[in-house]
Every structure is written in structure tokens, then in C-alpha cells.
N, C-alpha and C positions, 0 to 999 in steps of 0.2 A: 794170194796176197793176204796178209795177216793184219787185222785191225789193231790199232794201238788203243789200249784201255788206260784211262786216267781215273784213278779212284783213290779215295782216302779210306783205308780199311780199319775196322775195329776188330782186331783179332783178340776177342775176349774169352775168358774162361779157360785159357790154356796155360799150363805150367810146364817147366822143363821136364818134370818127372813123368808126365803123361805120355803115353804112346798113342799118337793120333794117326792111325792108319784107317783107310776106308773099310767099313764093314763089308762082308761078303754076303751075297744072296745067291739064288739059283736061277739060271737062265731057263726059259721055256724051251720046249722041243722046237718050236717054230723059230725062235731066235737062233738056236744052235744051227738049225738047217739053213737059215738065211745067211749066217756068217760063213758057213762052209761053202755055200753056193758062191758067195762073193769072193772068197779066197780062190776057189777054182777058176772063177772068171778072170781074175788077175793073171793067172798062169797062162791063159790063152791069148793075152794081149801081144801085139807085135813087138818087134825090137825097139830099143830106145830111139827117139824120145817118148814114144807112146806107151812104153812098157811101164808096169807098176811093180816095184819091189817092196813087199810088205816087211816091216820090221817088228811091229807090234799092233795089237788091237786090244783095247780095253773098253767095255761098255758099262757105263754107270747109270743107274736109274734110281731116283729117289735117294741118292746118297750112298747106294750100295753097288759094289762091283758084281755084276751078274755074269760077266764072261771076260776072260783074259787069255791071250795067246801071244807067243813070240815066234819069230821066224828068222831065217838067214843068219844064224849065229847070235842073235840077240837074246836077252834073258831078263827076268824080272828085276834082278839086282845089278844090271849093267846100265850105267848111264849112257845116254845117246845125245849126240850133238843136236841142238834144237834149231839151228840156222835162224831164220827170221822170227820164229816164235820168241826168240830172246827179246825182241822189241817189246813184247807185252810186259815182261818183267822190268825192263828199263822204265817204261812209261808208268808202271805201278810205283816204282821208286820215286819218280818225280811227283806223283800224286801224294805220296806219303810226305815228301819234303815240303810240298805246298801246305799240307795240313799241319805241319809243324812250324810253319812260318818262315822256312828257310828260303823259299822261292815264291815267285808269282808268275802266273801264266804269261803276263805281258812284259816280263823282264826282257830287256834287250840282250841278245846273244853277245854283242860286242862288249857289253859292260863287264863281262867276266874275264875278258882276255885283252885288256888295253895295250899290253906290250907285244901282242902277236898280230896286230892288225896290219893289213897292207898299207903302203904309203899312200895309195890312191883309193882309200876306203870310200865305197859308193854310198849314195843315199839309201838304196835298196838294202845293202848289207847292214847299214846302221839301223834300219827299220825292223830287221828280222827278230822275232821273239821266240821264247820257249814254246809258245803255242804253235808257231809255224814249224818248229822242229817236230813236235808231236804229230801234227797233221800232214807232214811232208809237203808243206806249201812254202818252202824256203825261197822259191823264186828262181831256182836254177833251170837252165835249158836242158842240161844233162847232169847225171849224178857225178859228184866229185870223185875223181880217180885217186883216192887216197887209201891204200891198203898195204898188206904185207910186202907187196912188190916194191914199195917205196922205202923199205927199211933202210935206216941210216942215211936217207936222202932228204926226206921232208917230214917235219913234225906234222902229225895228222891234223891237229887243230889249226896250225898255221896254213896248211894246205887247203883245208875247208874254207877258211876265211878269205883266202886269196882267190878262190874259184869265182868266176863271174856270176853275179846275181842279175839276171837280165829281165826279171819280171818283179812286180810289186809283191813282196811276201804276203801270204795269206790269201792270194787270189789265183795262184798257178800251182797245180799239183804235179809232183814228180816223185816217183818212188825213190827213197833216199836213205840208204842204210848208214851212210856216214853222218847224216843229220842226227840219227839216233846215237851214234858214237859221241856226238857233241853233247847230247843230254848226259851221257855218262861222265864226260869231262867236266861239265858244269856241276854235276852233283858232287864229284870228287873235290872240286874247287871250293864249294860252299860248306861241305861237311868235314873235309879233311880225311874222308874215308873213301876207299874204293867202293864202287857200286856193289860188289859181291859182299863186302863187309857190312855196308849199310843195310842191305836186305837180309843178311844172315839173322840178326836178332829181331828184326821187325816182321819177317815173312817166313824164312826157311825154318828157323827153330820152332816158332809156334805151329807150323804145319807139319812138324816132324819130318822135314826134308834134310837129309844129311848134306852138310855144306858142299855145294857142287863146285865143279871147275868152271871157270869163265875165262876164255882167251883174252889176251891183252895186246895193246899196241906196243911198239918199241918204247913208248914213253911211260909205260906202266899204268895205263888206263884200260879198264875192261872195255871190250869192243862194243858192248851195248846193243848194237843192231844185229849181232850174230855171236856164235861161239859159246853159248851157255850149254852145259851138259847136264841132263836130268834123266831120271828113270821114268818109265811110263806112268807109274802111279803118282809120281810127283806132279806130272802134267795134269792128271785126273784131279788131284787135290786142288790145283790152281783153278781148274774149270769149275769145280764145286764151290770154291770160295767166291767166285764171281756170281754163280747162280744164286748163292745165298747172300748176295749184296755185302760181301766183306766179312760175314760171320763164319 
């Protein structure tokens, strides 16, 4: 499970002309041996679902890359789908939008989609906030089944809003990737930009991350909760950014 981070970042001192890659250091013999031992241990794991297939390892200490390896056809310059780590980037975009005065944590979800609400909109649905989407406390008993399988059948936002909300939002946790998709839809609604475009100039360019691919719904909204493709060092930069509290 991946945590959702909400932050307003000050990406200061960076210009477009600067190449901002992580500096390299040297791994100790003990670190090299420990990583080699770990890699060998993964090879001895049983068949799926208990098996581990490594795609990359990058160890960063004090802002320097000390060790980096790629496996199973992956490479330093090859983007990799991030699956649910995508949520961290979506939540970061929401934090930036809040810092810019475009959103508030307690904004009601229904307020952004008045023309897509079900006819029998419930009290609990009406109470759901952006904070509830971020913390996955939307109040659902089960995760809304709105995905690529419903292409050309159900608008994803409409499908989410129609899904029964059986618990008071903010009090009942359920892992909810479509809830993060809703954050992407809300951001696009209030900024007029897709999530990928909004983050490009505010996050990716300052971190010298080449504009990545982000999968979309049939409605042209970045998936938010999944589908972002990044290189290993891009992820390391994001981790370092959080370690340095947005600097």
C-alpha cells in the first residue's frame, strides 16, 4: 500500500537550462555484497504469487546515488509503469493546487460535477470532500468498479458518483484507486489542464524529469490512481524532494 502525500512544494533555484540529475557516489563493499545477496535471495523465491521479479534497484544516500542496477529487460533510460505510486504524484498536484488557492481540502466532491450526480444523491455522497478522496475514506463498502472494461459504457466520474456510499465519509477506510482518479478529474475541472500538464511545469520540469506518459480514461482524464510511467531515477528524485521537504 502506498501513502498519499499532500504537500505544497517550493521548487526553488531551478531553471530550465540546468541539468538536475542526482550526483553519484560510491557504494561500500558491504553495500554491494548486501544487494547481491538480496538479488540472489529473490531468485530462490517460489512461484507466483510469492515470487519477486526485480526490475530496478537504486540506493540513494545523502542525495547521492551509490548503487543502481536494472533487471529483466529494464534500463536506466526506460520508463516503467508506476501503478499505485502514481497516487503520490496526483496527491502532490492537489497540494500544489491548494497552495495556489484553486482548491480547499474541505471542498465537496459533488460541487465540481453538479450535472453528473445521480437522481437519488445521498447525504453521505453530498458530504464527501477532497480530503476524503486523499485519505481513501470516501465511505464505500467496496471500491467502485469503473475502469477500462467499462469503456464506452459508463463515464468514470458518473460511475463513481453513482456508486453507493454506505458509510459516513471520513470515518471508513477502503483502498480506492478510482477515488484518486476523481482527484485528477477535479484538478482538470478547476485548472483547465490535464494532471500531466499541470505537473509538467510545476514538478517534472524543475526536477529535470522528461515529460512522462500517463494513461487516460475514455473521457480524456489522466487516471490519477495508476498509469504514470517514470524512470527509476525520476522516482529517486521524487523521494529526495520529499526528504528535503519540497526543496
